[in-house]
ROKENU-33741 format. One record per residue (C-alpha): residue number from 1; residue in one letter; x negated, y, z. Coordinates in Angstrom, 2 decimals. Layout:
N
pos, code, x, y, z
NUM, A, X, Y, Z $
...
This chain:
319
pos, code, x, y, z
1, X, 92.29, -63.34, -97.20 $
2, X, 89.49, -62.19, -98.10 $
3, X, 88.07, -59.08, -95.62 $
4, X, 88.48, -55.08, -96.30 $
5, X, 85.07, -53.34, -96.68 $
6, X, 84.60, -51.35, -93.81 $
7, X, 84.62, -47.63, -94.35 $
8, X, 81.20, -46.69, -92.52 $
9, X, 79.88, -49.30, -94.95 $
10, X, 81.34, -48.11, -98.14 $
11, X, 79.87, -44.54, -97.15 $
12, X, 76.59, -45.79, -96.67 $
13, X, 76.45, -47.85, -100.08 $
14, X, 77.73, -44.46, -101.28 $
15, X, 74.67, -42.49, -99.60 $
16, X, 72.50, -44.97, -100.59 $
17, X, 73.91, -45.22, -104.33 $
18, X, 73.27, -41.27, -104.75 $
19, X, 70.32, -40.58, -102.81 $
20, X, 68.29, -44.02, -104.88 $
21, X, 66.38, -45.27, -101.11 $
22, X, 66.64, -46.56, -97.29 $
23, X, 65.08, -44.31, -96.14 $
24, X, 66.61, -40.97, -98.09 $
25, X, 69.97, -42.33, -97.50 $
26, X, 69.34, -42.66, -94.32 $
27, X, 68.27, -38.70, -94.05 $
28, X, 71.76, -38.08, -95.46 $
29, X, 73.61, -40.23, -93.16 $
30, X, 71.45, -38.63, -90.44 $
31, X, 70.65, -42.17, -88.92 $
32, X, 67.98, -44.66, -88.74 $
33, X, 67.10, -46.72, -91.57 $
34, X, 68.02, -49.75, -90.17 $
35, X, 70.76, -49.06, -89.87 $
36, X, 71.61, -48.41, -93.25 $
37, X, 69.96, -51.83, -94.23 $
38, X, 72.23, -53.83, -91.43 $
39, X, 76.15, -51.78, -92.97 $
40, X, 75.05, -53.11, -97.00 $
41, X, 74.06, -56.27, -95.71 $
42, X, 77.04, -56.28, -93.98 $
43, X, 78.74, -54.66, -96.87 $
44, X, 77.62, -57.43, -99.94 $
45, X, 79.31, -60.19, -97.25 $
46, X, 82.49, -58.31, -96.82 $
47, X, 82.85, -58.22, -100.83 $
48, X, 81.23, -61.61, -101.50 $
49, X, 78.62, -60.13, -103.95 $
50, X, 75.67, -58.69, -104.16 $
51, X, 75.29, -55.32, -104.37 $
52, X, 71.80, -53.58, -104.62 $
53, X, 68.52, -54.61, -105.95 $
54, X, 65.98, -53.56, -103.60 $
55, X, 62.02, -52.53, -104.51 $
56, X, 59.45, -51.41, -102.74 $
57, X, 60.28, -48.08, -103.54 $
58, X, 63.56, -47.37, -104.91 $
59, X, 66.50, -49.17, -104.98 $
60, X, 69.25, -49.90, -108.14 $
61, X, 72.18, -51.52, -108.05 $
62, X, 73.72, -54.47, -109.68 $
63, X, 76.85, -54.27, -112.11 $
64, X, 79.01, -55.29, -108.98 $
65, X, 77.35, -52.28, -106.85 $
66, X, 78.00, -50.00, -110.31 $
67, X, 81.58, -50.78, -110.30 $
68, X, 81.85, -50.42, -106.72 $
69, X, 80.05, -47.12, -106.71 $
70, X, 83.08, -44.84, -107.88 $
71, X, 85.16, -45.94, -105.08 $
72, X, 82.59, -45.33, -102.46 $
73, X, 82.21, -41.97, -104.01 $
74, X, 86.29, -41.25, -103.37 $
75, X, 86.21, -42.61, -100.40 $
76, X, 83.75, -40.20, -99.22 $
77, X, 85.89, -37.48, -100.73 $
78, X, 89.02, -38.09, -99.39 $
79, X, 86.84, -38.03, -96.22 $
80, X, 85.30, -34.83, -96.84 $
81, X, 88.71, -33.12, -97.33 $
82, X, 89.92, -35.17, -94.46 $
83, X, 87.35, -32.69, -92.76 $
84, X, 87.88, -29.58, -94.36 $
85, X, 91.65, -29.41, -94.21 $
86, X, 90.84, -29.92, -90.21 $
87, X, 88.19, -26.83, -90.58 $
88, X, 90.14, -24.40, -92.03 $
89, X, 91.76, -23.90, -89.03 $
90, X, 88.41, -22.88, -87.79 $
91, X, 87.20, -19.38, -87.94 $
92, X, 83.69, -20.03, -87.30 $
93, X, 80.99, -20.27, -90.43 $
94, X, 78.26, -22.17, -89.37 $
95, X, 76.07, -25.61, -90.35 $
96, X, 73.79, -26.25, -93.76 $
97, X, 73.90, -24.64, -97.31 $
98, X, 71.28, -25.74, -99.70 $
99, X, 70.83, -23.70, -103.04 $
100, X, 68.87, -24.10, -105.83 $
101, X, 67.66, -21.08, -108.48 $
102, X, 64.45, -20.67, -110.45 $
103, X, 61.52, -18.16, -108.94 $
104, X, 62.41, -15.53, -110.94 $
105, X, 65.80, -15.74, -110.39 $
106, X, 65.05, -16.19, -106.42 $
107, X, 62.49, -13.45, -106.63 $
108, X, 64.66, -10.95, -108.05 $
109, X, 68.54, -11.78, -107.57 $
110, X, 69.12, -14.49, -105.65 $
111, X, 66.96, -14.15, -102.19 $
112, X, 68.33, -10.39, -101.13 $
113, X, 71.57, -11.87, -101.57 $
114, X, 71.15, -14.39, -99.33 $
115, X, 69.02, -12.60, -96.67 $
116, X, 72.65, -10.42, -96.42 $
117, X, 74.31, -13.39, -96.34 $
118, X, 72.28, -15.05, -93.34 $
119, X, 72.69, -11.24, -92.07 $
120, X, 76.08, -11.31, -91.71 $
121, X, 76.92, -14.99, -90.77 $
122, X, 74.04, -15.51, -88.56 $
123, X, 75.51, -19.16, -87.65 $
124, X, 75.02, -20.62, -91.32 $
125, X, 71.68, -22.37, -91.93 $
126, X, 70.91, -21.26, -95.58 $
127, X, 67.68, -23.07, -97.23 $
128, X, 67.01, -21.84, -100.60 $
129, X, 64.99, -23.93, -102.99 $
130, X, 62.70, -22.58, -105.45 $
131, X, 62.94, -24.96, -108.58 $
132, X, 61.90, -24.60, -112.19 $
133, X, 63.17, -27.72, -113.29 $
134, X, 66.57, -29.08, -114.30 $
135, X, 68.54, -29.88, -111.07 $
136, X, 71.35, -32.09, -110.62 $
137, X, 73.57, -30.58, -107.52 $
138, X, 75.12, -33.92, -106.45 $
139, X, 72.10, -36.54, -107.46 $
140, X, 69.81, -34.19, -105.92 $
141, X, 72.14, -33.17, -102.63 $
142, X, 72.74, -29.21, -103.19 $
143, X, 75.88, -27.30, -102.53 $
144, X, 74.89, -24.56, -105.14 $
145, X, 72.52, -24.08, -108.19 $
146, X, 72.15, -20.87, -110.18 $
147, X, 70.93, -21.68, -113.39 $
148, X, 70.76, -20.80, -117.30 $
149, X, 72.85, -21.59, -119.45 $
150, X, 69.98, -20.89, -122.56 $
151, X, 69.92, -23.73, -124.15 $
152, X, 73.70, -24.20, -125.18 $
153, X, 77.09, -25.05, -123.56 $
154, X, 77.20, -27.02, -119.80 $
155, X, 78.25, -30.32, -119.90 $
156, X, 79.28, -32.04, -116.51 $
157, X, 83.22, -33.15, -115.87 $
158, X, 81.51, -33.59, -112.39 $
159, X, 80.21, -29.78, -111.84 $
160, X, 81.95, -26.50, -111.50 $
161, X, 80.19, -23.29, -113.09 $
162, X, 81.17, -20.03, -112.55 $
163, X, 79.89, -17.42, -114.71 $
164, X, 77.59, -14.72, -112.63 $
165, X, 76.43, -12.89, -115.31 $
166, X, 74.27, -12.14, -118.33 $
167, X, 70.31, -12.15, -118.84 $
168, X, 68.62, -10.34, -121.65 $
169, X, 64.90, -10.50, -122.61 $
170, X, 63.17, -7.09, -123.64 $
171, X, 60.00, -5.99, -124.43 $
172, X, 57.75, -4.67, -122.01 $
173, X, 54.55, -3.02, -120.85 $
174, X, 52.82, -0.47, -118.11 $
175, X, 52.98, 3.31, -119.53 $
176, X, 48.99, 2.96, -118.93 $
177, X, 48.82, 0.46, -121.29 $
178, X, 50.82, 2.44, -123.97 $
179, X, 48.76, 5.50, -123.29 $
180, X, 45.34, 3.39, -124.30 $
181, X, 47.02, 1.83, -127.99 $
182, X, 48.18, 2.60, -131.02 $
183, X, 51.41, 3.76, -130.58 $
184, X, 54.44, 1.45, -131.48 $
185, X, 57.37, 2.23, -133.36 $
186, X, 58.22, -0.90, -135.55 $
187, X, 58.20, -4.70, -134.79 $
188, X, 55.21, -4.66, -137.28 $
189, X, 53.18, -2.69, -134.82 $
190, X, 52.94, -5.43, -132.68 $
191, X, 50.67, -7.01, -134.42 $
192, X, 47.72, -4.61, -133.42 $
193, X, 48.59, -5.40, -129.62 $
194, X, 48.09, -8.02, -127.13 $
195, X, 50.85, -9.96, -126.14 $
196, X, 51.83, -12.18, -123.19 $
197, X, 54.11, -15.36, -124.61 $
198, X, 54.85, -18.76, -124.23 $
199, X, 53.59, -20.95, -127.51 $
200, X, 57.48, -21.82, -128.46 $
201, X, 57.96, -17.82, -128.60 $
202, X, 55.21, -17.27, -130.90 $
203, X, 55.97, -20.23, -132.75 $
204, X, 57.23, -18.95, -136.03 $
205, X, 57.42, -15.19, -135.42 $
206, X, 58.34, -13.36, -132.37 $
207, X, 62.72, -13.14, -132.44 $
208, X, 64.16, -9.88, -132.30 $
209, X, 67.57, -9.04, -132.82 $
210, X, 69.02, -5.81, -133.44 $
211, X, 72.51, -4.06, -133.94 $
212, X, 73.67, -7.75, -135.60 $
213, X, 70.32, -7.79, -137.48 $
214, X, 67.86, -10.78, -136.43 $
215, X, 64.11, -10.90, -137.91 $
216, X, 60.91, -12.99, -136.91 $
217, X, 57.94, -11.02, -136.64 $
218, X, 54.48, -12.64, -135.99 $
219, X, 52.67, -11.99, -133.40 $
220, X, 49.44, -13.20, -131.54 $
221, X, 49.51, -13.61, -127.76 $
222, X, 46.37, -13.31, -125.77 $
223, X, 47.78, -15.42, -122.83 $
224, X, 50.56, -18.23, -122.36 $
225, X, 52.32, -18.33, -119.40 $
226, X, 55.96, -18.59, -118.79 $
227, X, 56.18, -17.61, -115.24 $
228, X, 58.14, -14.05, -115.09 $
229, X, 56.18, -12.77, -111.68 $
230, X, 53.08, -13.66, -112.37 $
231, X, 53.75, -11.89, -116.53 $
232, X, 55.11, -8.72, -114.68 $
233, X, 52.34, -8.12, -112.49 $
234, X, 50.21, -8.92, -115.29 $
235, X, 52.17, -5.88, -117.02 $
236, X, 51.84, -4.11, -114.32 $
237, X, 48.20, -4.10, -114.49 $
238, X, 48.02, -3.23, -118.43 $
239, X, 46.97, -6.14, -119.39 $
240, X, 49.39, -5.89, -122.38 $
241, X, 52.81, -6.41, -123.75 $
242, X, 55.31, -8.69, -122.31 $
243, X, 58.82, -10.36, -122.72 $
244, X, 61.14, -10.12, -119.45 $
245, X, 64.39, -10.43, -118.73 $
246, X, 66.28, -7.17, -117.72 $
247, X, 66.65, -8.43, -113.83 $
248, X, 62.65, -8.42, -112.67 $
249, X, 62.40, -4.92, -114.21 $
250, X, 64.43, -2.35, -112.52 $
251, X, 62.71, -1.32, -109.34 $
252, X, 59.12, -1.04, -111.56 $
253, X, 61.49, 1.39, -113.65 $
254, X, 62.69, 2.77, -111.83 $
255, X, 59.20, 3.97, -110.50 $
256, X, 57.85, 4.65, -113.80 $
257, X, 55.45, 1.36, -113.88 $
258, X, 56.64, -0.06, -116.40 $
259, X, 58.45, 0.72, -119.95 $
260, X, 60.56, -0.84, -122.45 $
261, X, 58.84, -1.54, -125.65 $
262, X, 60.86, -1.27, -129.15 $
263, X, 63.74, -0.40, -126.92 $
264, X, 66.67, -0.83, -129.73 $
265, X, 65.08, -4.24, -130.09 $
266, X, 66.31, -6.86, -127.78 $
267, X, 64.72, -10.45, -128.00 $
268, X, 67.05, -12.82, -126.41 $
269, X, 70.24, -12.97, -124.59 $
270, X, 72.12, -15.84, -122.09 $
271, X, 74.73, -16.96, -119.64 $
272, X, 73.66, -18.21, -116.27 $
273, X, 76.30, -19.75, -114.07 $
274, X, 76.28, -20.38, -110.33 $
275, X, 76.67, -24.22, -110.53 $
276, X, 78.55, -26.40, -107.93 $
277, X, 80.21, -30.04, -107.29 $
278, X, 84.12, -30.26, -108.11 $
279, X, 85.40, -30.10, -104.99 $
280, X, 89.10, -29.63, -104.70 $
281, X, 90.14, -27.95, -101.89 $
282, X, 86.83, -25.93, -101.53 $
283, X, 85.95, -25.97, -97.27 $
284, X, 85.82, -22.49, -96.10 $
285, X, 82.52, -22.30, -95.79 $
286, X, 81.60, -22.84, -99.55 $
287, X, 84.74, -20.37, -100.85 $
288, X, 82.98, -17.99, -98.09 $
289, X, 79.80, -18.01, -99.78 $
290, X, 81.05, -17.96, -103.67 $
291, X, 83.50, -14.55, -102.71 $
292, X, 80.69, -13.41, -101.19 $
293, X, 77.69, -14.20, -103.46 $
294, X, 79.76, -14.33, -107.06 $
295, X, 80.54, -10.31, -106.91 $
296, X, 76.91, -9.76, -106.30 $
297, X, 75.34, -11.79, -108.59 $
298, X, 77.36, -10.21, -111.10 $
299, X, 76.38, -6.57, -110.20 $
300, X, 72.51, -7.83, -110.29 $
301, X, 72.70, -9.44, -113.72 $
302, X, 73.18, -6.76, -116.55 $
303, X, 75.58, -7.11, -119.70 $
304, X, 78.48, -9.20, -118.09 $
305, X, 81.40, -9.99, -120.64 $
306, X, 84.95, -10.59, -120.56 $
307, X, 85.19, -14.28, -120.88 $
308, X, 86.49, -17.47, -118.87 $
309, X, 85.08, -17.66, -115.05 $
310, X, 85.21, -21.20, -114.67 $
311, X, 83.72, -23.72, -116.92 $
312, X, 82.55, -27.40, -115.82 $
313, X, 79.14, -28.22, -116.88 $
314, X, 75.54, -28.85, -116.00 $
315, X, 73.13, -25.72, -116.36 $
316, X, 69.45, -25.87, -118.02 $
317, X, 66.59, -24.61, -117.60 $
318, X, 65.62, -21.44, -117.57 $
319, X, 62.45, -19.08, -115.86 $
């Protein structure tokens, strides 16, 4: 009679498969690396097969390990749901929540919202990771990601994407810069001005849209940069005209420090999603986070449209 695999050993294997190394798996399980190693060896004896290939930095799963991986993941989810069912009887909001987003969304949108949430629920240990690269909440061990779908539809059945709003991009400059340079009455006038862009924004001409009409306006960039906060700082200093998402400029417009250039022309428009791993039922902590954050995101992100709220998928890179 074959030995039934130990749940603890399967959970150690699941952590190793997700984290990619014994050290990272030990961090996930809050235990010593040697314990993870011992449980993997014991599981291999129980299963009668090699499950991982060990290297100096990472581990790779064997064919048997890949076949075992989804079963170990389901065990973790089952145990997690059992814990959540018990946790629902508790009223305290406590424990870690890790959220990832880009630098501009962190600075202008999500940071202030999380600060308010932390003040309301002090027992939560909120962690905001600022990363402009695409991240997978499952592989990167994140609870939530705030990401844009600028490059297309979200596509991963293991994730849920809740529509948080839309980002619209327009041209902005300081009133001082505009006063010192020729007036801009039509897109062709941009050719006589200093622009702060990315290379792909200039390639083939700057894309502009107005009431269903689109055009590509040739321009010459003064400086290439893809960082919204730095773009805003340079525009505030009167260094030129730049593209900024509308959610980044509200305070500057209110104080008269920036003005929209060619206000009837829009440069780009894309949805932003709050993405998290698919979990049913959601823990009280997760659901409270969503109920608190999502309405505030929608208020901060202009141009929300009537659309289906929940879609599955992976978010793409944004600035």
